[in-house]
N, C-alpha and C positions, 0 to 999 in steps of 0.2 A: 535480781539476781538470777529468780526463775525464767523471765523473760528472757535476759539472755542467753540461757541454757535450753532456749526452746521449750520450756516446759509453760505452756500458754495457759492452761487451765488453773495451774497453782497460781500463776500470776493474778490471771481475773479473779480468783478468789480472795486474795490477801488485798488487791484493790477495792472491792468491792466491801470489804470487811473495816479498811479507812473510811470508804464513804460513809458507811453508814455510823461511823463516830463523829466523821467531818463531812457533810454532804459536800461543802465545795472545796475539797482538797484539791488544787489544781494539779498536784505532782500524780496523785491517785486518778484524775481525769482524764490527762495527758497519756498515761499509761495505759489506761483502757482503751483512749482512742487509736493509740499504737496497735494494741493488739488485733482490734475490730479492723483494722486496715490490713494486717496481715493477714486475718483469716477473710478478707473480702465482705464482712459484713456490713454493709453502708447503712444499714439501720442502726445498729449499734453504736458506730461511729459518728453518725449526725448526732445520735441523743446525747452524747457525751460530750460530744464538741461544743454542744450549744451552752454549756455550763462554763465553759473555759472562759475565761477572763480577755478580751482581746486584745494586744499590743503589737506595738511595732518590732518586737523582739525577732531575730531571725528565725528561732524555733518554730516561733508562732507562726509564722509567714510559711514555713515549710511545710508543716502539719498542715496549713490550710491547701496547700498545693497536692499535697498528698492525697488528702479526703475528696478535690476535685477531679484528680486522676482516676480515684475510685468509682466517682460519679459517672465517669466517663467524659468529662469536659478535660479534654489533654489541653486545648489551648489556654485554658484560664490558670492551669497547672503552670504550663510554660512561664507563662507572664507573672506569676507569683513567686516562681523560683528565678527569672530573672531579678526580679525587684530585691530578692532577697541576695542576690549574690550582688548586686551592684551597691546593695548598702553595706557587706563587707570589705567589697574592695575600695568604696570610696564611702565611709560612714559620713551620714545625716543624721541631723536632729531629728528629722520631721521625714521619714519614707513615703508620706503622702505622695510629694511631689519629684519622686524620682523617677527618673526615663524608663519605663518598661521595655524597649527598643533599643535601648543605647548602644552605639555601635560597638563598645565594650563587653556586650552582656555574650554570654557563653565562651567569653577568654578566661582562662585562668591565670588569673593576676597575683604576683608575690610582690609584697610590699614588706619592707622591715619592721615597720610597727605591726605587722600580723603576728599575734599570738599564737599558740598550738592549737587552742580550741577554735581560732577564726579559721585555720588552716583544714580542721578537721570538717569545719561545716562547709566551708569551700567545696572540698573532695565531695562530701555528701550531695550535695548540690548539683556538682558538674555528673557525679554518677546516676541522679534521677532525671537531669536534661538528656544526658547522653539515651538514656533508655526511652524517653518521650519523643527525642529525634527522630529516633528508628522506627517509632510508631508513626509518626505524621509528617515526615518529611518526604517529598520526593527524593529519589536515589536512584544513582546510576553505578553499577558494578562491575566490574571486568577480571577474570580470571584465567588463568592459563595454567592447565594440569597434563600431567606427564603421568603415565601408567602403564607397567610392565609385569607381566605373568610369564614365569619361567615356564619351560616344557620344551616339546620337541617342536623343531621348525615346523610348519604347515599343520600340526595338530592343535595343541592346549597352549600353545606360544601365543602371546598376544602384545603387541603394543600399541598403546592410543597416545593421540597429541590432542587435545581439545579447546577452545578456547570458549567461554561463559559470558554473554555481556546479559545485565539483568537489568532493566527498568524495573521500578518499583513505585506505586502510585498510592497514595494512601486516598482510601472511597469514602470509610466514616473514620469516628475517632479510632476505633480499634480494628480495623478492617484494611487490610493492603492487598492491591493487586500486583503481581509479580510477573513481566513477559520476559521470556527468556529465549535466545538464539544462539545455538551452539555450533560453531563449523567445527568438524572433527575430523580426522585421520585415524583410521584402525588398520592395522597389519597382522598377518599371523604367518609371514613369511613363506618363502617356498618350500615346497614337499619334496625330499630326494628322492630316487627311484626306490630307494631301499625301502623305505616308508608309505610309497604311492598306494601299496596294498591295503593298505589302513584308512584310504579315505575313500568315498562313494563306490564306484563299484570297480575298484582297484583289484580285491581278492579276486575278482572271476578274472579280471584280464590275466593276472598272474597265473593263477592255477591254467589257464586255457593254453596260455606259451608252455608251460611246465608240459604238459601233456601232448605236446607234437614235437618233443625232442627226447631223446634217450636221456634216460637219467642221470649219466655220469655228465652232462652237458646241460643242466638245467642250474648249478649254482649261482649264474649272473644274471639268470632271468628274473625280471622286476615289471611292475607296471612302469610307465611313463611320469618322468617327473612333473612335476605340477609349478608352473610358476608363481611367483610371488601372488597372494591373495590380497587385495587391499580397499579399502574405501573412504573416498573422501566426499565428505556430503555435509549436511545441516539436520542438527536435531533443534526443534523448537517447541515450548511448551510453556502453559501459563497457570500460576497458582493463585488463590485465593485463601489468603488467612488472615484469622481472628486469633485472640488471647485463648480461644478453647476449642478450635478446630481450623482445618484447612482441607483444601480441595486443589488438586490438580491436573493437569489433560497436557498431552502432549504425544510426540512421535519419535520413534529411532530416526536415525540416520538414512538421510533421504535416498543416498547412494548404495543402500543395502540391496541385496537380492530379494530380500522381502521385508517391506518397511510395516514394524507394529506401531498400532494405537496403544499408548499407555496413560495412565494415571493413577488416582488413588483417592480416598478421603479417611478421613482421621478425625475423631471427636473426642475431648479430655473433659472428664467430669472431677470436679474436686470434691472427695468422698469426705474428708475433715482436713483441718489447717495443715497436717504432713502427709497426706496421701492423696494420690490420683490414679483413677481409672482411666485407661485409654484404648478405645475401640476403633478399629481399623479395617479398611476393605481396599485392595489393592490390585491392580495387574502391570506388574514391572516385566521389564526385559532380562534376559538371564544373559550377564556378561562374562561368563566364564571364558569362553571362547568366542570367534567368530561364527563360528556354525551355529553356536547357538543363541547368539545375538544378532545377527542378520539373515542367516542362511548361507548356502553355498548351492553353485551348480555343477554336478557332475559334468566332468570334460568327455565322458563317453555316451553315456544317456542322455544328457541334457536336462535331467532330473534336477529340481529344487525340492529342497529339505533344510530342516532345522528352524532357525527363527522363534526359538522358544517366548513363552510369557508364563511368568510366575504369577497365579490367580490365588488371592492369600485373602482370609478372614481373619483377624489377630485381635487378641484381648491382653492386655497389660495391665498390671497392678504395681505401683511404686510409693514406697515411704520414706520419710527422712524427717528427722527430728533433729538435724545440726549437729548431733552426736553418732548416730548409728541410722544405715539405710537398710533396705531391702527392696527385693523387686523380683518379678515373677513375671513370663510373658509365653503364651500357648498360641500357636499360628495354625492354620490348617491351610496345606496348600496343593492347588492343581496346577500342573504343568501341561501347557497345550502349545504344539508347533505345527509346523506344515510337514505332512509325509514323515512323521515319528510318532510313536504312541504316546496316549496321555499316561501322565504319571501322579501320582500322589504322594505327600508327605507331612509329616507331621513333625512338629519343630517345638521343643521345650528349652526354655533359656530361663534360669531364677540364680540368683544371687545375693550376697550381703556385703557391707561395706562398715568400717568404722572410722571416723576422723580422728587423726594425729594431731591435726593443726584444720582450726576454723575461723579464719578471722577474717576480717572486711577485706583486706588486702592479699592474703595467701590462705590455701588451704592444704590438705596433705589428707590424702585416703588411703585405707589398706583394706582389700577386698577378697573375695573367694567366690567362684562361680561355676556351675555345672551347665554344660550344654549337651542337648541330646537331638539327634534328627533320625530319621528312617523313611526308605522311600522304598516304593512297592517294586520297582523296577530298574536295573543298573543300565543307564544310557549313558555311561561316560566314554563311548567312542565317537568314530568318525565316517564310519560305514554309513551305506545307505539306510536310514531308518534311525541308527543312533543319532544323539542329539549333543554329543560334545557338552555336558555337564556333569558335574561332581553329583551323583547320585546313589551314595551307600545306603545298603541294606539297615546296617547299623552303625550311629556314629556316637560316639560319647568323647567330650572334652570337658577335663577340669584344669582350672585356671586360676592364678593368684594375681590380680590386678592391683597396680598401685597406679597412682594418677597425684601429681602436685600442679598447683595454678598460684601465677603470683601474679601482682599488677605493683609496678614500679614506675610512678610517676606517670608517663604517658604510654609505657611499655607493658604489655600483657605476656607473660609467657604458661605454655601450658606443656605437660610432660605425661604421657601415658606409657606404662612400660608393662607386660604381661608375661609370665613364666607359665606355660601349661603342659599338663600329658595328654595326647588324643589317641585314638585307636577305633578303627574302621574296618569293617568287612563288606564287600561287595559280591553278589553272587554271579555264576555265569551267565553268559549273555549270547544271543544268536548275533552273528554277522550281519542278518538282512531282516530285524523283527516285523518289516513291514511286508515283505517279498517272499512270500512261500516259494515260488519258483526258482528266486535268485538262490534262496538258503538252500534248497534242495541239491540244486545244479552244484553249489561249491559244496557240500556234503558229498556228493557222487564224486568229485574231483577228490576230495581228500580221502577213499577208501584205496585210490589206486597211488597216493602219494602222500607219505608220511610227514612231509614238510608244508601240505596246505592244511590250514585250519579254518573251522567254519564255526566256532564257537570261541568266545574270549571266558579265558577261563576264569576262576573265581580268585579273588584278591585279598588281601587283609594289610594292615599294616597298623604299626603302634612307636610311640618314641615322642620326644619332648618337644613342644613348639616354642617359640618366642615372638614377642612383636613389640613393635618400640613407635611413638608417634610424640613428635612434638611440633607444636603449632606458638606461632608469635604473631601479634597483633601490634602496631605502632597507631598512635593517634598523631597524624601530621600538625593537626588543627581540628578545632570542634567540629569541622565539618567533612574532613577527608582522612583515611585510614590507608594504613598499607600494612600486608600481611603476609605470611607463608606457612607452608606446611609441609610436613615430611614424612612419610611412615613406611616400616619394613617390617613385616611379617613372614616367617618360614616355619615349615614344617617336612621333614624326609628332604624329598628332591626337589620340593616346591616351594617357591618363595616369589612374593609380590611386593614391589617400590612402587609408590607414590609420591609424587611431589607435586606443589602446585604453589603459585603468587597470585595475590588479587590485589585490586586497588578500590576502594568505595567512597563515594562521594555524595553527601547529602545537601541538596539543595537549600537554602536559607527558606523559610515561609515568608518572612518580610518583603525578601526580593520578588519572591513569586505571587506577593499580596494577599497573602491569605493571613 
């Protein structure tokens, strides 16, 4: 009971008490091995496993496989699991001579004589095999993703279509190398003349034109309309990933005005059987707008600006005992771009949740979350020196997330929904924070024209937010999967929609000669 409820310390004490009375009690030994494997304690697991009487029973073979996996011998674990699987599909009196790499190995077979216990064992074995295949098989993945940010055309609006092809290669038992290539297209639309003064040097162009005519003739004077801005190019990256670390390196779209190198490293430390500490350092492109992601060229001056990267260090603690969970993350960020001011921010995120359901095939969680951000500067605009990314001086969001997951035979479903309340405020900002001459010139124009602004006014907004995310994955065969994901989130006048579909194929190691 204690073990099933995640109370490993209490379960360990009970099993050890039983062994003090009956040193060869098989159930207690098996229970201690299971607990040691769950806690990733290889020494304890081997110690108690050595006293278990060897048998040809499925449970013993599966336990042997789990111990082999913990010891880092994934190939041996797969062989043992296939042996146990074949023994259930086609029972034999002597499992010693069963073909480990039989063609039916890995297939989920259902026969009329299988009882519920056998079906549970087959499902458990298939779950373990699926996890091991992900780690040890060469795989290829193809994903098509569509993203759209709402906003004003030519400014904050953004549409992206991307296809990513990933080749994943096992280097060691627990380390894989992933090579990614992503042809992509991004567009912010065209900027109408009435908004062109909000991009690049357009405010000065408009101010100059208005200054040359009488005041009663100025109403229809604007900067020139800007044609649609779009990029079509290639992103590529590589990732090295293990059980407790990952490292990646790549670049942004090759057709961007400015191409940025990006990457990151993460290291995870198991602090207890139920908790983990994660340290991260990364440099990521800011994808709020085309300006922040790849930069723009001002049509009047020819200046390039934007292409911001977020350079961050972070620490996260997470705890989950299968009944309750909690997490907290702190990140310190520095934003660096081309011809835009550097910016700094702090990001705090914490929350807790409780399981309403927590079973092998389904789970339901209810949570509460608090998120805080604070930036030094407001650079959420598109004139020269502004950077086009959300950067409030104070942002706080309180939300109530609910998540549900279920596996039905070969189909996996995930649904996440969040209802929250957000509030943010942004300080006023110069039109041209990196060019004192342009800023002074625009200010001079404003002295004689009340409709010329040289400072973006401070702003604030608060209200309810909502997000929903649906993910599904179907196992076409033991080596092929197809899935899709759709998400939508909204706050005030802003909304973001994402949709993707993907296909993944795992090459059989036997075919590859491994």
